[in-house]
N, C-alpha and C positions, 0 to 999 in steps of 0.2 A: 307693541307686542300682538302677536298674533293671538286670542285670549277666545277664540270661539273654532270650532271644529266643523268637518264637513259631514256629509251624508252620502256615502260614495256608490253611484250608480253602479258602480260592479259587485256593492254589498262585501267590497274589502273594508281593509284598516280604516276608520278615521284618521282623517290628519289634521293637527292646526293649520287654520288660514285668517287670514284677514277675511271677513266677509263681504260679498257683492251684490250692491242691485239685480232684482229679477233679470233674466236677460228679456234682452228687446225681442218680438215678436206675441204671434199668435198661440196658446198653451190651453191646453184642455185644462177644464176643472175637474175632479173628480168628486167622490161621497165627501160630504164634510165630517168626521171627526170628534169627539171626545178626546179632548188631548190629555197624557199621562204628563205633563209637563205643565202645570196650573200658571207658570208665570207667563204663557203666551193666551191666557184668555181659555174659555168654557168652550171655543169651536175653532175647530180648524178646518180650511179646503183646499186640498192640497191641488197642484197644479201638474203638470209632465214637465217643468220646465227641466233644463241641466245644461250646465257649462263648466269649462275649465278654468280651472282658478290653480292659482301658485299654492301650494302647501309646506309645511313647515317643520316636519317633523311627527311622528307618530302619537294620536290621542291618548290620554290617560287618564281618567280622572284625578288620579293619587301622582299626576305627574305637573312639574310646572309649568306654563309654555314658556316656548323661544326668546329670547331677550327680545328686545326694539334692537333692527338693525340687523338682526340674523336674513342668511341670505336663503331663496326657497330651496328645498333639498330636491323637488320635483314639481308635477301636474298631478291635479287628480278630477275627473268628472264629479261636482257636485248638484244635488238632487234637494229636497224636502222645500223647496219654495212652493210659499201659500200665501195663504189669506188669512189675518186672525185680528183676536183685538192686542193692541199695544197696551198693557197691564202695565211693564215697564219700558218706555219705548228707548234707554239707552241698553236695555239686556240687550247684547252681541248677536241672540236666537232671533231679532225681529228685524235684522237688516237687512236680511237680504227678501223679507218677506213685504208684501202689501198688505200695512198694518190700517184698523180705525183707533181712533183716538177720543177724548172729550167724555163728555156725558152720554151721549147716546154710542158709544163703541157698542159694546154688546148689544143693544137692539138692531144696529147696523150692520157688523158680520152676523148676527141670527138668522135676519132678511134676508141678505145675500145666500147663506147656505141653505136656507129654504127655497129659494127660486133658482140656484142650479139644482140642490139635488130633487127639487118636482121633476125637472127638465130630463135629468137622468133618470129619476124613476120612470120615466113613461117612455123612457126608449127615444130620449133627444140625446140632442150634446148640449155642453155649457164650455163655453170656451172665454177668454180671456184677451186685450190686444193691449200690450205692454208697447208704447212710445217714445218712452222717455224714462 
């Protein structure tokens, strides 16, 4: 069943969907942020990655996800791909992101955030290339 939901590029209604891998290509990194959602760790590094995904109906916290085998109701451009610690790698919010796991996970993501933020804060750019 599609138990995750999109972050629409156009700011529209979030929809249920099956998370996808971060799209292939070169993506700009944004300044790191402290996420409100603790399930993705203490640091999130956003990207400008966007891709069109099949969706399965409007998302609402109090609404049950559509049943397995449900046909898509449309498509939507999804955003919110980024890098973070995998507090729970099975959490659907992590499936499309680049995540760090294991004993050094928090240190790894903080180090990546420090490097990319330094570049951005001094007028530079920070990019990531996704090849597979």
